[in-house]
C-alpha positions in Angstrom: 87.3 105.2 91.6 85.7 107.8 89.4 82.4 105.9 89.2 82.4 105.7 93.0 82.9 109.5 93.2 79.8 110.0 91.0 77.8 107.3 92.9 78.7 108.8 96.3 78.0 112.4 95.2 74.6 111.4 93.8 73.7 109.4 96.9 74.2 112.4 99.1 72.4 114.6 96.6 75.2 117.0 95.8 76.1 118.7 92.5 79.6 118.9 91.1 79.4 122.6 92.0 78.7 121.8 95.7 81.6 119.4 96.0 83.9 121.8 94.0 83.0 124.7 96.3 83.8 122.6 99.4 87.2 121.6 97.9 87.9 125.1 96.8 88.3 124.1 93.2 86.3 125.0 90.0 83.4 122.9 89.0 85.1 122.2 85.7 88.2 120.8 87.4 86.0 118.6 89.6 84.2 117.4 86.5 87.6 116.5 84.9 88.4 114.5 88.0 85.2 112.6 87.8 85.6 111.9 84.1 89.2 110.9 84.3 90.6 113.8 82.3 92.6 115.1 85.3 94.0 113.6 88.4 93.8 115.3 91.8 96.9 115.9 93.8 97.4 113.7 96.8 96.4 116.6 99.1 93.2 117.2 97.1 92.4 113.4 97.0 92.7 113.2 100.8 90.5 116.3 101.2 87.9 114.8 98.8 87.9 111.4 100.6 87.5 113.1 104.0 84.6 115.3 102.7 82.8 112.4 101.1 83.1 110.2 104.2 81.7 112.9 106.5 78.9 113.7 104.1 77.9 110.0 103.9 77.9 109.6 107.6 75.8 112.7 108.0 73.4 111.4 105.3 72.8 108.3 107.3 72.5 110.1 110.6 70.0 112.7 109.3 68.2 110.4 106.7 67.2 112.2 103.5 67.8 115.7 104.9 70.8 116.7 102.7 72.3 119.9 101.4 71.0 122.0 99.9 67.4 121.0 100.2 66.7 121.5 103.9 67.5 124.4 106.2 68.1 121.9 109.1 70.3 119.6 107.0 73.5 117.9 108.2 75.5 120.3 106.1 74.8 123.1 108.6 77.1 121.5 111.2 74.8 119.2 113.3 76.3 116.0 114.7 79.8 117.0 113.9 79.1 117.2 110.2 80.8 119.7 107.8 79.6 123.3 108.1 
């Protein structure tokens, strides 16, 4: 699972800080989740899953226009994407 988190995050060109901000956790805590030092609560795991799924869908809808590189990116709320 942890390798998939890193793989998905890198695919949609997000930093750990970007994901942590969306999940309302610290970057350090998110790093600990990715490295296996900590486990997310069930609530946080579901929130993370939902967020990653939406971002991957947006990535494929919009192509390579991903947060935070483009002012018109999917992150801003187009096509039902987050924010």
